py3Dmol code that shows the C-alpha trace and the ligand (Angstrom):
import py3Dmol

protein = """\
ATOM      1  CA  ALA A   1     -42.706  14.849 140.049  1.00  0.00           C
ATOM      2  CA  LYS A   2     -43.773  12.324 137.450  1.00  0.00           C
ATOM      3  CA  LEU A   3     -41.977  12.094 134.137  1.00  0.00           C
ATOM      4  CA  HIS A   4     -44.679  12.547 131.579  1.00  0.00           C
ATOM      5  CA  THR A   5     -46.146  15.408 133.679  1.00  0.00           C
ATOM      6  CA  VAL A   6     -42.832  17.279 133.672  1.00  0.00           C
ATOM      7  CA  ALA A   7     -42.233  16.532 130.019  1.00  0.00           C
ATOM      8  CA  LYS A   8     -45.638  18.079 129.164  1.00  0.00           C
ATOM      9  CA  ALA A   9     -45.019  21.104 131.386  1.00  0.00           C
ATOM     10  CA  ALA A  10     -41.865  21.543 129.427  1.00  0.00           C
ATOM     11  CA  GLY A  11     -43.731  21.633 126.148  1.00  0.00           C
ATOM     12  CA  LYS A  12     -42.942  18.164 124.997  1.00  0.00           C
ATOM     13  CA  LEU A  13     -45.538  15.712 123.524  1.00  0.00           C
ATOM     14  CA  TYR A  14     -44.640  12.828 125.824  1.00  0.00           C
ATOM     15  CA  PHE A  15     -42.214  10.954 128.054  1.00  0.00           C
ATOM     16  CA  GLY A  16     -42.633   7.240 127.363  1.00  0.00           C
ATOM     17  CA  SER A  17     -41.248   3.754 127.755  1.00  0.00           C
ATOM     18  CA  ALA A  18     -40.815   0.623 125.788  1.00  0.00           C
ATOM     19  CA  THR A  19     -42.617  -2.464 127.168  1.00  0.00           C
ATOM     20  CA  ASP A  20     -42.910  -6.166 126.300  1.00  0.00           C
ATOM     21  CA  ASN A  21     -45.701  -8.716 126.630  1.00  0.00           C
ATOM     22  CA  PRO A  22     -44.077 -11.046 129.020  1.00  0.00           C
ATOM     23  CA  GLU A  23     -43.547  -8.177 131.550  1.00  0.00           C
ATOM     24  CA  LEU A  24     -47.260  -7.258 131.768  1.00  0.00           C
ATOM     25  CA  THR A  25     -47.959 -10.100 134.237  1.00  0.00           C
ATOM     26  CA  ASN A  26     -45.713  -8.418 136.953  1.00  0.00           C
ATOM     27  CA  VAL A  27     -47.974  -6.453 139.221  1.00  0.00           C
ATOM     28  CA  GLN A  28     -45.415  -4.040 140.419  1.00  0.00           C
ATOM     29  CA  TYR A  29     -44.270  -3.399 136.843  1.00  0.00           C
ATOM     30  CA  ILE A  30     -47.761  -2.868 135.381  1.00  0.00           C
ATOM     31  CA  SER A  31     -48.793  -0.463 138.094  1.00  0.00           C
ATOM     32  CA  ILE A  32     -45.975   1.789 137.092  1.00  0.00           C
ATOM     33  CA  LEU A  33     -46.449   1.313 133.305  1.00  0.00           C
ATOM     34  CA  ASN A  34     -50.247   2.125 133.657  1.00  0.00           C
ATOM     35  CA  ASP A  35     -49.540   5.422 135.316  1.00  0.00           C
ATOM     36  CA  SER A  36     -50.120   7.924 132.549  1.00  0.00           C
ATOM     37  CA  ALA A  37     -48.682  10.725 134.497  1.00  0.00           C
ATOM     38  CA  THR A  38     -45.424   8.871 134.439  1.00  0.00           C
ATOM     39  CA  PHE A  39     -45.615   7.446 130.872  1.00  0.00           C
ATOM     40  CA  GLY A  40     -47.606   9.213 128.211  1.00  0.00           C
ATOM     41  CA  GLN A  41     -46.294   7.094 125.418  1.00  0.00           C
ATOM     42  CA  ILE A  42     -45.615   3.301 124.988  1.00  0.00           C
ATOM     43  CA  THR A  43     -43.450   1.474 122.400  1.00  0.00           C
ATOM     44  CA  PRO A  44     -43.878  -2.373 122.023  1.00  0.00           C
ATOM     45  CA  ALA A  45     -40.267  -3.598 122.185  1.00  0.00           C
ATOM     46  CA  ASN A  46     -41.006  -6.738 120.180  1.00  0.00           C
ATOM     47  CA  SER A  47     -44.621  -7.405 119.315  1.00  0.00           C
ATOM     48  CA  LEU A  48     -45.002  -5.203 116.313  1.00  0.00           C
ATOM     49  CA  LYS A  49     -41.808  -6.410 114.622  1.00  0.00           C
ATOM     50  CA  TRP A  50     -42.163  -8.417 111.338  1.00  0.00           C
ATOM     51  CA  ASP A  51     -41.386 -11.813 112.865  1.00  0.00           C
ATOM     52  CA  ALA A  52     -44.270 -11.294 115.411  1.00  0.00           C
ATOM     53  CA  THR A  53     -46.804  -9.625 112.949  1.00  0.00           C
ATOM     54  CA  GLU A  54     -46.259 -11.590 109.700  1.00  0.00           C
ATOM     55  CA  PRO A  55     -44.561 -14.905 110.630  1.00  0.00           C
ATOM     56  CA  ALA A  56     -45.705 -16.415 107.332  1.00  0.00           C
ATOM     57  CA  ARG A  57     -46.578 -14.568 104.066  1.00  0.00           C
ATOM     58  CA  GLY A  58     -49.897 -12.933 104.409  1.00  0.00           C
ATOM     59  CA  ASP A  59     -50.500 -14.532 107.766  1.00  0.00           C
ATOM     60  CA  PHE A  60     -50.758 -11.575 110.059  1.00  0.00           C
ATOM     61  CA  ASN A  61     -50.843 -11.889 113.903  1.00  0.00           C
ATOM     62  CA  PHE A  62     -51.554  -8.968 116.151  1.00  0.00           C
ATOM     63  CA  SER A  63     -52.215 -10.718 119.314  1.00  0.00           C
ATOM     64  CA  GLY A  64     -49.118  -9.363 121.202  1.00  0.00           C
ATOM     65  CA  GLY A  65     -49.389  -5.961 119.422  1.00  0.00           C
ATOM     66  CA  ASP A  66     -52.996  -5.530 120.243  1.00  0.00           C
ATOM     67  CA  GLN A  67     -52.458  -6.356 123.879  1.00  0.00           C
ATOM     68  CA  ILE A  68     -50.021  -3.521 124.294  1.00  0.00           C
ATOM     69  CA  VAL A  69     -51.780  -1.041 122.108  1.00  0.00           C
ATOM     70  CA  ASN A  70     -55.037  -1.780 123.851  1.00  0.00           C
ATOM     71  CA  LEU A  71     -53.327  -1.146 127.287  1.00  0.00           C
ATOM     72  CA  ALA A  72     -51.811   2.122 125.969  1.00  0.00           C
ATOM     73  CA  ARG A  73     -55.179   3.322 124.597  1.00  0.00           C
ATOM     74  CA  ALA A  74     -56.989   2.487 127.806  1.00  0.00           C
ATOM     75  CA  ASN A  75     -54.439   4.534 129.688  1.00  0.00           C
ATOM     76  CA  GLY A  76     -54.525   7.422 127.141  1.00  0.00           C
ATOM     77  CA  GLN A  77     -51.019   6.713 126.169  1.00  0.00           C
ATOM     78  CA  LEU A  78     -49.627   7.423 122.650  1.00  0.00           C
ATOM     79  CA  LEU A  79     -48.185   4.476 120.534  1.00  0.00           C
ATOM     80  CA  ARG A  80     -44.900   4.502 118.946  1.00  0.00           C
ATOM     81  CA  GLY A  81     -45.187   1.537 116.445  1.00  0.00           C
ATOM     82  CA  HIS A  82     -41.911  -0.245 116.131  1.00  0.00           C
ATOM     83  CA  ASN A  83     -41.222  -1.126 113.229  1.00  0.00           C
ATOM     84  CA  CYS A  84     -42.152  -1.859 109.621  1.00  0.00           C
ATOM     85  CA  VAL A  85     -38.864  -2.879 108.146  1.00  0.00           C
ATOM     86  CA  TRP A  86     -35.631  -3.853 109.900  1.00  0.00           C
ATOM     87  CA  HIS A  87     -32.852  -6.322 109.067  1.00  0.00           C
ATOM     88  CA  SER A  88     -33.302  -8.088 112.499  1.00  0.00           C
ATOM     89  CA  GLN A  89     -36.174 -10.123 113.584  1.00  0.00           C
ATOM     90  CA  LEU A  90     -37.131 -10.450 109.999  1.00  0.00           C
ATOM     91  CA  PRO A  91     -38.522 -13.908 109.282  1.00  0.00           C
ATOM     92  CA  ASP A  92     -36.607 -16.345 107.076  1.00  0.00           C
ATOM     93  CA  TRP A  93     -39.452 -16.453 104.545  1.00  0.00           C
ATOM     94  CA  VAL A  94     -38.587 -12.882 103.650  1.00  0.00           C
ATOM     95  CA  SER A  95     -34.831 -13.020 104.038  1.00  0.00           C
ATOM     96  CA  ASP A  96     -34.375 -16.389 102.271  1.00  0.00           C
ATOM     97  CA  GLY A  97     -37.341 -16.269  99.866  1.00  0.00           C
ATOM     98  CA  ASN A  98     -35.334 -15.328  96.709  1.00  0.00           C
ATOM     99  CA  PHE A  99     -38.029 -13.070  95.597  1.00  0.00           C
ATOM    100  CA  ASP A 100     -37.686 -10.891  92.603  1.00  0.00           C
ATOM    101  CA  ALA A 101     -37.811  -7.056  92.848  1.00  0.00           C
ATOM    102  CA  ALA A 102     -41.465  -6.701  91.984  1.00  0.00           C
ATOM    103  CA  THR A 103     -42.545  -9.495  94.510  1.00  0.00           C
ATOM    104  CA  LEU A 104     -40.439  -8.121  97.233  1.00  0.00           C
ATOM    105  CA  THR A 105     -41.775  -4.690  96.610  1.00  0.00           C
ATOM    106  CA  SER A 106     -45.333  -6.020  96.949  1.00  0.00           C
ATOM    107  CA  ILE A 107     -44.401  -7.962 100.140  1.00  0.00           C
ATOM    108  CA  LEU A 108     -42.980  -4.761 101.720  1.00  0.00           C
ATOM    109  CA  GLN A 109     -46.003  -2.650 100.682  1.00  0.00           C
ATOM    110  CA  THR A 110     -48.416  -5.266 102.119  1.00  0.00           C
ATOM    111  CA  HIS A 111     -46.487  -5.556 105.287  1.00  0.00           C
ATOM    112  CA  CYS A 112     -46.070  -1.903 106.013  1.00  0.00           C
ATOM    113  CA  SER A 113     -49.539  -0.879 105.033  1.00  0.00           C
ATOM    114  CA  THR A 114     -51.145  -3.649 107.059  1.00  0.00           C
ATOM    115  CA  VAL A 115     -49.246  -2.956 110.287  1.00  0.00           C
ATOM    116  CA  VAL A 116     -49.443   0.801 110.117  1.00  0.00           C
ATOM    117  CA  GLY A 117     -52.932   0.803 108.862  1.00  0.00           C
ATOM    118  CA  ARG A 118     -54.134  -1.271 111.867  1.00  0.00           C
ATOM    119  CA  TYR A 119     -53.336   1.492 114.476  1.00  0.00           C
ATOM    120  CA  GLN A 120     -54.363   4.734 113.099  1.00  0.00           C
ATOM    121  CA  GLY A 121     -53.090   8.281 114.021  1.00  0.00           C
ATOM    122  CA  GLU A 122     -49.980   7.196 115.892  1.00  0.00           C
ATOM    123  CA  ILE A 123     -46.241   7.407 115.364  1.00  0.00           C
ATOM    124  CA  TRP A 124     -44.241   4.679 113.566  1.00  0.00           C
ATOM    125  CA  ASP A 125     -40.700   3.837 113.235  1.00  0.00           C
ATOM    126  CA  VAL A 126     -41.220   2.903 109.621  1.00  0.00           C
ATOM    127  CA  VAL A 127     -37.594   2.096 108.837  1.00  0.00           C
ATOM    128  CA  ASN A 128     -35.317   0.886 111.583  1.00  0.00           C
ATOM    129  CA  GLU A 129     -31.544   0.987 111.484  1.00  0.00           C
ATOM    130  CA  PRO A 130     -30.883   1.477 107.809  1.00  0.00           C
ATOM    131  CA  PHE A 131     -27.220   2.419 108.201  1.00  0.00           C
ATOM    132  CA  ASN A 132     -23.923   0.706 109.096  1.00  0.00           C
ATOM    133  CA  ASP A 133     -21.781   2.706 111.519  1.00  0.00           C
ATOM    134  CA  ASP A 134     -19.526   3.952 108.666  1.00  0.00           C
ATOM    135  CA  GLY A 135     -22.557   5.590 107.111  1.00  0.00           C
ATOM    136  CA  THR A 136     -23.087   3.164 104.278  1.00  0.00           C
ATOM    137  CA  MET A 137     -26.498   1.484 103.727  1.00  0.00           C
ATOM    138  CA  ARG A 138     -26.801  -1.673 105.627  1.00  0.00           C
ATOM    139  CA  SER A 139     -26.916  -4.764 103.434  1.00  0.00           C
ATOM    140  CA  PHE A 140     -29.900  -7.103 103.890  1.00  0.00           C
ATOM    141  CA  VAL A 141     -32.508  -8.627 101.601  1.00  0.00           C
ATOM    142  CA  PHE A 142     -34.221  -5.245 100.891  1.00  0.00           C
ATOM    143  CA  THR A 143     -31.131  -3.313  99.965  1.00  0.00           C
ATOM    144  CA  ASP A 144     -29.776  -6.406  98.129  1.00  0.00           C
ATOM    145  CA  THR A 145     -32.797  -6.560  95.917  1.00  0.00           C
ATOM    146  CA  LEU A 146     -34.217  -3.049  95.818  1.00  0.00           C
ATOM    147  CA  GLY A 147     -31.343  -0.836  96.833  1.00  0.00           C
ATOM    148  CA  SER A 148     -32.192   2.172  99.063  1.00  0.00           C
ATOM    149  CA  SER A 149     -35.529   2.457  97.148  1.00  0.00           C
ATOM    150  CA  TYR A 150     -36.870   0.065  99.835  1.00  0.00           C
ATOM    151  CA  ILE A 151     -36.962   3.090 102.084  1.00  0.00           C
ATOM    152  CA  ASP A 152     -39.255   5.070  99.687  1.00  0.00           C
ATOM    153  CA  ILE A 153     -41.507   2.026  99.326  1.00  0.00           C
ATOM    154  CA  ALA A 154     -41.989   1.574 102.994  1.00  0.00           C
ATOM    155  CA  LEU A 155     -42.646   5.207 103.727  1.00  0.00           C
ATOM    156  CA  GLN A 156     -45.006   5.634 100.859  1.00  0.00           C
ATOM    157  CA  ALA A 157     -46.915   2.412 101.860  1.00  0.00           C
ATOM    158  CA  ALA A 158     -47.162   3.724 105.421  1.00  0.00           C
ATOM    159  CA  LYS A 159     -48.373   7.124 104.304  1.00  0.00           C
ATOM    160  CA  ALA A 160     -50.994   5.605 102.029  1.00  0.00           C
ATOM    161  CA  ALA A 161     -52.243   3.264 104.795  1.00  0.00           C
ATOM    162  CA  ASP A 162     -52.564   6.174 107.309  1.00  0.00           C
ATOM    163  CA  PRO A 163     -52.049   9.720 106.285  1.00  0.00           C
ATOM    164  CA  ASN A 164     -52.213  10.877 109.856  1.00  0.00           C
ATOM    165  CA  THR A 165     -49.347   8.696 111.159  1.00  0.00           C
ATOM    166  CA  LYS A 166     -46.041  10.351 111.793  1.00  0.00           C
ATOM    167  CA  LEU A 167     -43.349   8.526 109.825  1.00  0.00           C
ATOM    168  CA  TYR A 168     -39.869   8.113 111.340  1.00  0.00           C
ATOM    169  CA  ILE A 169     -36.543   6.644 110.406  1.00  0.00           C
ATOM    170  CA  ASN A 170     -34.812   5.410 113.543  1.00  0.00           C
ATOM    171  CA  ASP A 171     -31.205   4.496 114.222  1.00  0.00           C
ATOM    172  CA  PHE A 172     -28.493   4.165 116.859  1.00  0.00           C
ATOM    173  CA  ASN A 173     -25.076   5.904 116.958  1.00  0.00           C
ATOM    174  CA  ILE A 174     -26.643   9.032 115.699  1.00  0.00           C
ATOM    175  CA  GLU A 175     -26.618  10.823 119.081  1.00  0.00           C
ATOM    176  CA  GLY A 176     -23.546  12.918 118.252  1.00  0.00           C
ATOM    177  CA  PRO A 177     -22.172  14.383 115.111  1.00  0.00           C
ATOM    178  CA  GLY A 178     -20.297  11.879 112.933  1.00  0.00           C
ATOM    179  CA  VAL A 179     -20.430  10.024 109.595  1.00  0.00           C
ATOM    180  CA  LYS A 180     -23.567   8.041 110.585  1.00  0.00           C
ATOM    181  CA  SER A 181     -25.426  11.128 111.650  1.00  0.00           C
ATOM    182  CA  THR A 182     -24.350  12.858 108.279  1.00  0.00           C
ATOM    183  CA  ALA A 183     -25.579   9.878 106.374  1.00  0.00           C
ATOM    184  CA  MET A 184     -28.955  10.167 108.074  1.00  0.00           C
ATOM    185  CA  GLN A 185     -29.104  13.853 107.346  1.00  0.00           C
ATOM    186  CA  ASN A 186     -28.324  13.169 103.693  1.00  0.00           C
ATOM    187  CA  LEU A 187     -30.990  10.590 103.531  1.00  0.00           C
ATOM    188  CA  VAL A 188     -33.535  13.061 104.935  1.00  0.00           C
ATOM    189  CA  LYS A 189     -32.528  15.671 102.390  1.00  0.00           C
ATOM    190  CA  ASP A 190     -32.792  13.259  99.483  1.00  0.00           C
ATOM    191  CA  LEU A 191     -36.159  11.912 100.639  1.00  0.00           C
ATOM    192  CA  LYS A 192     -37.505  15.479 101.038  1.00  0.00           C
ATOM    193  CA  SER A 193     -36.105  16.602  97.741  1.00  0.00           C
ATOM    194  CA  ARG A 194     -37.965  13.753  95.992  1.00  0.00           C
ATOM    195  CA  GLY A 195     -41.103  14.266  97.879  1.00  0.00           C
ATOM    196  CA  ILE A 196     -41.085  10.937  99.768  1.00  0.00           C
ATOM    197  CA  PRO A 197     -43.021  11.384 103.040  1.00  0.00           C
ATOM    198  CA  ILE A 198     -40.746  11.584 106.166  1.00  0.00           C
ATOM    199  CA  ASP A 199     -41.782  13.281 109.431  1.00  0.00           C
ATOM    200  CA  GLY A 200     -39.029  12.549 111.910  1.00  0.00           C
ATOM    201  CA  VAL A 201     -35.701  11.009 112.843  1.00  0.00           C
ATOM    202  CA  GLY A 202     -35.564   8.668 115.829  1.00  0.00           C
ATOM    203  CA  ILE A 203     -32.306   8.733 117.823  1.00  0.00           C
ATOM    204  CA  GLN A 204     -32.190   5.535 119.738  1.00  0.00           C
ATOM    205  CA  ALA A 205     -29.644   6.576 122.391  1.00  0.00           C
ATOM    206  CA  HIS A 206     -28.413   3.261 123.861  1.00  0.00           C
ATOM    207  CA  LEU A 207     -25.544   4.870 125.631  1.00  0.00           C
ATOM    208  CA  ILE A 208     -22.810   4.105 128.267  1.00  0.00           C
ATOM    209  CA  VAL A 209     -22.291   5.929 131.518  1.00  0.00           C
ATOM    210  CA  GLY A 210     -19.643   8.524 131.293  1.00  0.00           C
ATOM    211  CA  GLU A 211     -19.183   8.075 127.527  1.00  0.00           C
ATOM    212  CA  LEU A 212     -21.811  10.330 126.064  1.00  0.00           C
ATOM    213  CA  PRO A 213     -21.063  11.930 122.776  1.00  0.00           C
ATOM    214  CA  ALA A 214     -20.431  15.657 122.965  1.00  0.00           C
ATOM    215  CA  ASP A 215     -22.826  18.044 121.172  1.00  0.00           C
ATOM    216  CA  ILE A 216     -26.100  16.010 121.445  1.00  0.00           C
ATOM    217  CA  GLN A 217     -28.204  19.178 121.288  1.00  0.00           C
ATOM    218  CA  GLN A 218     -26.311  20.532 118.310  1.00  0.00           C
ATOM    219  CA  ASN A 219     -26.761  17.164 116.530  1.00  0.00           C
ATOM    220  CA  ILE A 220     -30.529  17.220 117.180  1.00  0.00           C
ATOM    221  CA  GLU A 221     -30.575  20.723 115.728  1.00  0.00           C
ATOM    222  CA  ALA A 222     -28.776  19.514 112.605  1.00  0.00           C
ATOM    223  CA  PHE A 223     -31.777  17.174 111.954  1.00  0.00           C
ATOM    224  CA  THR A 224     -34.515  19.632 112.803  1.00  0.00           C
ATOM    225  CA  ALA A 225     -32.803  22.216 110.505  1.00  0.00           C
ATOM    226  CA  LEU A 226     -33.881  19.847 107.602  1.00  0.00           C
ATOM    227  CA  GLY A 227     -37.575  20.189 108.446  1.00  0.00           C
ATOM    228  CA  VAL A 228     -38.099  17.030 110.314  1.00  0.00           C
ATOM    229  CA  GLU A 229     -38.841  16.508 113.992  1.00  0.00           C
ATOM    230  CA  VAL A 230     -36.676  14.371 116.267  1.00  0.00           C
ATOM    231  CA  ALA A 231     -37.533  11.946 119.080  1.00  0.00           C
ATOM    232  CA  ILE A 232     -35.177  10.116 121.533  1.00  0.00           C
ATOM    233  CA  THR A 233     -36.659   6.643 120.986  1.00  0.00           C
ATOM    234  CA  GLU A 234     -34.861   4.068 122.977  1.00  0.00           C
ATOM    235  CA  LEU A 235     -32.816   5.687 125.759  1.00  0.00           C
ATOM    236  CA  ASP A 236     -30.955   3.623 128.284  1.00  0.00           C
ATOM    237  CA  ILE A 237     -27.472   4.273 129.804  1.00  0.00           C
ATOM    238  CA  ARG A 238     -25.590   1.146 130.866  1.00  0.00           C
ATOM    239  CA  MET A 239     -22.575   0.658 133.110  1.00  0.00           C
ATOM    240  CA  ASP A 240     -20.235  -2.113 134.028  1.00  0.00           C
ATOM    241  CA  LEU A 241     -21.731  -4.034 137.048  1.00  0.00           C
ATOM    242  CA  PRO A 242     -21.795  -3.761 139.898  1.00  0.00           C
ATOM    243  CA  ALA A 243     -23.544  -0.375 140.221  1.00  0.00           C
ATOM    244  CA  THR A 244     -21.793   1.975 142.747  1.00  0.00           C
ATOM    245  CA  PRO A 245     -22.939   5.297 144.056  1.00  0.00           C
ATOM    246  CA  ASP A 246     -20.387   7.084 141.840  1.00  0.00           C
ATOM    247  CA  LYS A 247     -21.617   5.324 138.710  1.00  0.00           C
ATOM    248  CA  LEU A 248     -25.269   6.068 139.621  1.00  0.00           C
ATOM    249  CA  ALA A 249     -24.379   9.631 140.095  1.00  0.00           C
ATOM    250  CA  GLN A 250     -22.710   9.806 136.814  1.00  0.00           C
ATOM    251  CA  GLN A 251     -25.755   8.119 135.212  1.00  0.00           C
ATOM    252  CA  LYS A 252     -28.029  10.704 136.788  1.00  0.00           C
ATOM    253  CA  THR A 253     -25.923  13.500 135.023  1.00  0.00           C
ATOM    254  CA  ASP A 254     -25.918  11.513 131.727  1.00  0.00           C
ATOM    255  CA  TYR A 255     -29.752  11.122 131.799  1.00  0.00           C
ATOM    256  CA  GLN A 256     -30.135  14.795 132.478  1.00  0.00           C
ATOM    257  CA  THR A 257     -27.804  15.616 129.576  1.00  0.00           C
ATOM    258  CA  VAL A 258     -29.728  13.720 127.042  1.00  0.00           C
ATOM    259  CA  VAL A 259     -33.104  14.793 128.221  1.00  0.00           C
ATOM    260  CA  SER A 260     -32.039  18.419 128.417  1.00  0.00           C
ATOM    261  CA  ALA A 261     -30.590  18.287 124.819  1.00  0.00           C
ATOM    262  CA  CYS A 262     -34.067  17.254 123.580  1.00  0.00           C
ATOM    263  CA  ASN A 263     -35.816  19.676 125.969  1.00  0.00           C
ATOM    264  CA  ASN A 264     -33.740  22.673 124.530  1.00  0.00           C
ATOM    265  CA  VAL A 265     -35.063  21.968 120.968  1.00  0.00           C
ATOM    266  CA  SER A 266     -38.627  22.647 120.337  1.00  0.00           C
ATOM    267  CA  GLU A 267     -38.777  20.135 117.428  1.00  0.00           C
ATOM    268  CA  CYS A 268     -37.626  17.274 119.633  1.00  0.00           C
ATOM    269  CA  ILE A 269     -40.970  15.989 120.537  1.00  0.00           C
ATOM    270  CA  GLY A 270     -40.327  13.475 123.410  1.00  0.00           C
ATOM    271  CA  VAL A 271     -38.093  10.874 125.108  1.00  0.00           C
ATOM    272  CA  THR A 272     -38.693   7.175 125.346  1.00  0.00           C
ATOM    273  CA  ILE A 273     -36.734   4.944 127.644  1.00  0.00           C
ATOM    274  CA  TRP A 274     -35.986   1.310 126.389  1.00  0.00           C
ATOM    275  CA  ASP A 275     -37.986  -0.024 129.337  1.00  0.00           C
ATOM    276  CA  PHE A 276     -37.914   1.478 132.893  1.00  0.00           C
ATOM    277  CA  SER A 277     -36.779  -1.223 135.135  1.00  0.00           C
ATOM    278  CA  ASP A 278     -33.348  -3.043 135.274  1.00  0.00           C
ATOM    279  CA  LEU A 279     -35.470  -6.204 135.899  1.00  0.00           C
ATOM    280  CA  VAL A 280     -36.509  -6.430 132.363  1.00  0.00           C
ATOM    281  CA  SER A 281     -33.804  -4.449 130.420  1.00  0.00           C
ATOM    282  CA  TRP A 282     -32.367  -6.105 127.326  1.00  0.00           C
ATOM    283  CA  ILE A 283     -28.771  -5.014 128.362  1.00  0.00           C
ATOM    284  CA  PRO A 284     -27.452  -7.865 130.527  1.00  0.00           C
ATOM    285  CA  GLY A 285     -28.556 -10.411 127.884  1.00  0.00           C
ATOM    286  CA  THR A 286     -26.672  -8.591 125.067  1.00  0.00           C
ATOM    287  CA  PHE A 287     -23.792  -7.134 127.087  1.00  0.00           C
ATOM    288  CA  PRO A 288     -22.653  -9.645 129.750  1.00  0.00           C
ATOM    289  CA  GLY A 289     -21.265  -7.809 132.804  1.00  0.00           C
ATOM    290  CA  GLN A 290     -23.159  -4.574 132.006  1.00  0.00           C
ATOM    291  CA  GLY A 291     -26.456  -3.391 133.115  1.00  0.00           C
ATOM    292  CA  ALA A 292     -28.274  -1.153 135.678  1.00  0.00           C
ATOM    293  CA  ALA A 293     -29.264   0.977 132.485  1.00  0.00           C
ATOM    294  CA  CYS A 294     -32.754   2.076 133.490  1.00  0.00           C
ATOM    295  CA  PRO A 295     -34.098   4.751 135.805  1.00  0.00           C
ATOM    296  CA  TRP A 296     -35.820   2.158 138.127  1.00  0.00           C
ATOM    297  CA  ASP A 297     -33.753  -0.774 139.721  1.00  0.00           C
ATOM    298  CA  GLU A 298     -34.648  -4.389 139.497  1.00  0.00           C
ATOM    299  CA  ASN A 299     -36.864  -3.871 142.582  1.00  0.00           C
ATOM    300  CA  PHE A 300     -38.729  -1.013 140.970  1.00  0.00           C
ATOM    301  CA  VAL A 301     -37.000   1.603 143.230  1.00  0.00           C
ATOM    302  CA  LYS A 302     -36.251   4.793 141.519  1.00  0.00           C
ATOM    303  CA  LYS A 303     -32.566   5.559 141.016  1.00  0.00           C
ATOM    304  CA  PRO A 304     -30.727   8.892 140.870  1.00  0.00           C
ATOM    305  CA  ALA A 305     -31.254   8.700 137.068  1.00  0.00           C
ATOM    306  CA  TYR A 306     -35.000   9.381 137.670  1.00  0.00           C
ATOM    307  CA  ASP A 307     -34.129  12.751 139.186  1.00  0.00           C
ATOM    308  CA  GLY A 308     -31.700  13.471 136.250  1.00  0.00           C
ATOM    309  CA  ILE A 309     -34.614  13.088 133.819  1.00  0.00           C
ATOM    310  CA  VAL A 310     -36.818  15.459 135.901  1.00  0.00           C
ATOM    311  CA  ILE A 311     -34.019  18.121 136.121  1.00  0.00           C
ATOM    312  CA  GLY A 312     -33.380  17.652 132.316  1.00  0.00           C
ATOM    313  CA  PHE A 313     -36.968  18.809 131.585  1.00  0.00           C
ATOM    314  CA  GLN A 314     -36.576  22.022 133.701  1.00  0.00           C
TER     315      GLN A 314
END
"""
ligand_1 = """\
43
G3I
O -39.622 -14.899 121.113
C -38.504 -15.764 121.485
C -39.035 -16.938 122.359
O -39.865 -17.742 121.640
C -37.738 -17.692 122.799
O -38.163 -18.647 123.666
C -36.721 -16.761 123.442
C -35.485 -17.457 123.864
O -34.338 -16.684 123.809
O -36.379 -15.673 122.570
C -37.580 -14.941 122.173
O -37.114 -13.954 121.312
C -36.356 -12.868 121.906
C -37.106 -11.623 121.615
O -36.352 -10.483 122.206
C -38.462 -11.536 122.402
O -38.269 -11.649 123.719
C -34.985 -12.796 121.264
O -34.164 -13.984 121.715
C -34.233 -11.611 121.708
O -32.969 -11.500 121.009
C -35.116 -10.328 121.467
O -34.351 -9.192 121.856
C -35.012 -7.983 121.356
C -33.870 -7.404 120.504
O -34.485 -6.076 120.112
C -33.704 -8.156 119.235
O -32.715 -7.441 118.473
C -35.084 -7.108 122.654
O -36.095 -7.776 123.481
C -35.500 -5.770 122.280
O -35.499 -4.981 123.378
C -34.517 -5.158 121.136
O -34.935 -3.896 120.806
C -33.958 -3.319 119.918
C -34.893 -2.315 119.051
O -35.909 -3.074 118.386
C -33.964 -1.675 117.999
N -32.853 -0.957 118.600
C -32.111 -1.773 119.436
C -32.916 -2.449 120.556
C -32.003 -3.262 121.529
O -31.439 -4.317 120.753
"""
view = py3Dmol.view(width=600, height=400)
view.addModel(protein, "pdb")
view.setStyle({"model": 0}, {"cartoon": {"style": "trace"}})
view.addModel(ligand_1, "xyz")
view.setStyle({"model": 1}, {"stick": {}})
view.zoomTo()
view.show()
């Protein structure tokens, strides 16, 4: 069974993967990525971020983004654009520019409308990681200058650029109930009450083997009850290395748990893994001593986690 095929059979819109430009030269990697029965959706992991797309003011560069979007379209795979506005991978010209509120508003509008407008009819993580883990708004140049109104500005600019793009806010540590999930729910309620366009909440799901939050499904339902859809946007489940049969078996169970939570909620539209092979995963570079987080190993052999995903869609 192939993953996008089983997701579609379960009524989901897609099963997908993140990818990145340097990996596209690996022939084993690309043959799996290009298989649209396995992946019905692609997220560029880096090449649509602000540092890549507007490295200097008004100087847009879509070479990396176009490479991945063209590949996805050739394969008939949906795009999740990632992202319009985020505190990380934000170029210094934005962060350190000392712009006044009106100028920074215009900069944000231009950026969001240009990146979203380029690729019509897709899905975008317009706002990425707006919250601290305690549920307060994250401090960075946009909140420091514009307060939380930067979220309205970004969403409205994206909507104006493409009325048919689904607009998401995406964050981590909102997989289970807690103060950060509550803060996201309050934000969604506030946006809806004021008529600001918002279509969905992205739950990243960078998780740890054996340490999944309880009540993932209930938490998804708490979002969909507000009239937005949900997607699992960046799933990976890491472990302390080395991988052992026991850890890989627990990882299979954990992948199944997350996929099944989405599968059981009709408004949870799909699941994206944050790349599919341990060879290219971001985890070892960020969490030394941890890894083996993906459903394929570093030799592109399917791990038990693969079957966990399939079972999760049944
Ligand atoms: O582009 C430079 C390159 O010029 C330089 O030679 C090289 C040397 O380190 O670094 C390259 O930049 C790296 C970039 O990925 C592109 O490969 C950065 O160092 C590296 O930090 C960056 O990591 C990305 C990370 O976001 C940054 O926060 C990961 O690949 C990417 O998978 C990760 O994705 C994020 C999501 O966007 C949001 N949610 C969390 C997720 C994991 O951190």
